[in-house]
C-alpha positions, 0 to 999 in steps of 0.5 A, a space after each residue: 500500500 502506498 502512503 501519501 514534519 529542525 524547527 517548526 515554522 515561526 512567523 513574524 512581521 505581521 504588525 500589531 502587538 507582539 506575542 511570544 514566538 512559537 517554539 517549533 515543537 511546542 504548538 499543538 495542533 488539534 485534529 479531529 477524526 482519522 488518527 491511526 490505531 494504537 497498534 499496527 497490524 504488521 502488514 505492509 511493505 516498504 512504501 518507498 526505497 529506504 522507508 520501512 512499511 512493516 513492523 521490524 521482525 514481524 513484532 506487532 506490540 509495539 510495531 516499530 520501524 527497522 532499528 537501523 533506520 530509526 537510528 539514522 532518523 533520530 540523528 537527523 531532521 526528516 520532516 517529510 519522512 515523518 508525514 509518511 510514517 504517520 500516514 493513514 494505513 501505516 502499521 506503526 504503533 501510535 501512543 498518546 501522552 498522559 500529561 504535559 512533559 519536557 521531552 529530550 532525546 537520549 539516543 539522538 540530536 533532538 533539542 529539548 521541547 515541551 510535549 503536551 497532554 493527548 499529543 500523538 507520537 509514533 513509537 520507534 523503540 521500546 528501550 531496555 531498562 537495564 540488565 537484571 531488571 535494574 533501572 539504569 539512568 537514561 534507560 527504559 521507556 520508549 523512543 518516540 517521534 513527534 509529527 515534526 520529525 523530532 525523536 524523544 525519549 519518554 519514561 515508562 508509564 508516560 504513554 497511553 495506547 488508546 487514542 483520545 477523542 481529539 489527539 493533538 500533534 506538534 507543529 508542522 515545519 512547513 518551510 523546511 519541507 521539500 517542494 514536492 511535499 508542499 505541492 502534494 499537501 496543497 492539493 488538499 483544499 483545506 490545506 490550501 485555504 489555511 496556507 493562503 490565510 497564513 500568508 495574508 496574516 504573516 506576510 511572508 515573515 519566517 522568524 521573530 515575534 509573531 502577532 496573535 493572528 499570525 500564530 493562530 493561522 500557523 497553527 491552523 495550517 499545521 492542523 489542516 496538514 495533520 488532518 489531510 495526512 490522517 485522511 490519506 493524502 499521498 505524500 511523495 518520497 522525499 529526496 532526503 532520506 535517513 
């Protein structure tokens, strides 16, 4: 079956009162129906050369990508690949945060960030707790990926496997995605409308403080992208792969 996010888009220069610039991974985009199931079926094939499409080793609880691929993924920035891994029909296990928490990556290069209650993440690896069951500092729990493509290490017990009514997602880093990805997403009417409104509110600025209207428009674009991907829009294989 074929399946159609560095930093989130921070916009500025819209005039008027200033607000705090949006942290790239701090904006939560609520999206309605269409979230993936908590545990994949283990079916599928490689959706594109270099991108896994089935559970590593055939294990479905949790269903995670190939671990060599995961290492490369979490030591770089691949927002376009993240959209493919989160795509509708992908087998990989989704999980949902039980509360707000600070995120860090014990196994890669992601910066610290605030993750949010009911936020959806993709499970990449269940980390060992140490030999003989002894808890080792920095071990145990899960390595996960947010919708923006960043990887984080979360403690055991911080995740729920049942999807909430309205799962959230991190901000989508629109300006760091490849043109082919953008073109595919803009084929969705809701994404195009949100993109055009953001352009009007933010007037092309890409850094610094932002107005409240610009921030709201940016969050609406992220939400539209997440919904389009959950609904099954096809995202092409990016040129940059892990």
